[in-house]
N, C-alpha and C positions, 0 to 999 in steps of 0.2 A: 311836308313830306313825312309819311309814316312808314318806317321800315318794318316789315312783318316776317320776312323769311330770309334765310341765308343758305348758301351752298358751301359745304366743305368738300374740298377735293384733296385726295391723297393720290399722288402720281408715282407710278413705277415702284411700288413696294416689292422688292426682290426677296423672295423666300425660296426655300427648298422643301420638297415634300415627296412622298411616294404617290405618283400619279400615272395611271395607265393600267392596262390589263395584260400586256405582253410580259413573259417571264422576266426579261431583263429590266423592265420598268417597275416590276414589283419587288425587285431585290436591291435597287439603289435609288436614292433620292435624285430628283430632277429640279431644275430651276422653274419657277413660275414668276410671272410679273403681274401684279395686281393693281388695278386702278379703281378707286372708289369715288363716287359722287353722291353726297348725302345732302338733300335739301330738307331743312327743318324750320319750324316756326320759332321765331325769336321771342324770348322772354324780355319784358321791358328792363329787367335788371341788368342786362348785358350792356346797356348804354350808360349805366352807372358804374361799369367795370366790375360787376359782381360775378366772380368766378363760379359761384354756386348756381347761377342762373344760365350758364352756358352749356351747350352740348359738348361734352369732353371727347374730342376726337382722339386723344391719346388713349383713353380707356377702350374705345371701339377698336382702334388699331392694334392694341395689345391683345385683345380678345381674338381678332382675326389672325394675328401672328401665331398665337398659341394653338388655335384650331388647325391652321394649315400645317405648321411644323410637327404637330403631334398626330396628325391624321394620316390615313391611307385611303386613296380614292382611285376608283377604276375610271371614272369619267370626269372630264372638265365640267360638264353640266352639274354634277353633284357638288363638286367643290365650289363652283360659282354660286349655286343656290344656297349653300350653307353660309357663304359670306354675305349674300343679300340678307339672309335671315338675321345675322349678327348686326348688320348695319341698320336694319329697320326695327330693332327691338324697342328703342326709346319711343315713348308716345308722341314726342314732338316731331318725329321724322315723317315727312309728307311723301318723300320720294327717295329711293336709293337705287343707284345704277352701279353695277359691278362688271368689270371686264377682267377676265383672267387669261393671260397669254402663256402658252407653253412653247418657249423658244426651242428651235431645232427639232420640232416634232415631225416635220416633213423635210426631206432631203433638199429640196430646191426652194424652200420658203424660210423667211426669217422667223416666223412664228405661226401658230394656230391659236385662235382665241374663241372664247364664248362670252357673250354679254347677256346679262339678265337684269330686269328692272322690276322694282316694286313701287306701286303708287297707293297711298293710303285710301284715297277716295274710291278706288276701284275695288277695295276690299279683297285683293287677290294675294293676301299674305301667304307665303310659302312656309310651311313649318316642317322642314325636313330634318332639323336637328333632333327633334324628338324621335323621328322615325329611325335615325341613324344610331341612336343610343341603345 
C-alpha cells in the first residue's frame, strides 16, 4: 500500500474579528468559528519522521489567526475566501475546504455559515488577498 495524500482538519478554531456591515458590527468584534480541511500530497520523507517534509498546519493556522484577528470584513464570503487562499498557498495542497460560522448572527439560529472550496486540478484558485491589499 502506498500512501500519497493526507487530510489535515482544524476543527472549531474560535476567533474574534470585525465582521458585518451594520454600524454595531463595524464597531465591535464578533466571534467566528472556523473549520479547515486541507488535503495535500505527502512527501516520502514524512514516513521517515522528517519534519521538513511535512505540511506545517501550525504555520497555516497562525497565518489564518493573524489575518482574521487583524482584518475587517463586511461579508462572510470575503473572510472565507481569504482563508481558502491562505490554506491553498502551499504547492502540495490539492484541496482546501473552509467553513466560517458567525454565531448569533440570526435571532433564532445558532449560527450562519459560509463554506468555500478550492481544488487544484480545477485551477479555480481564488486570489482575493492581493485584491484586498
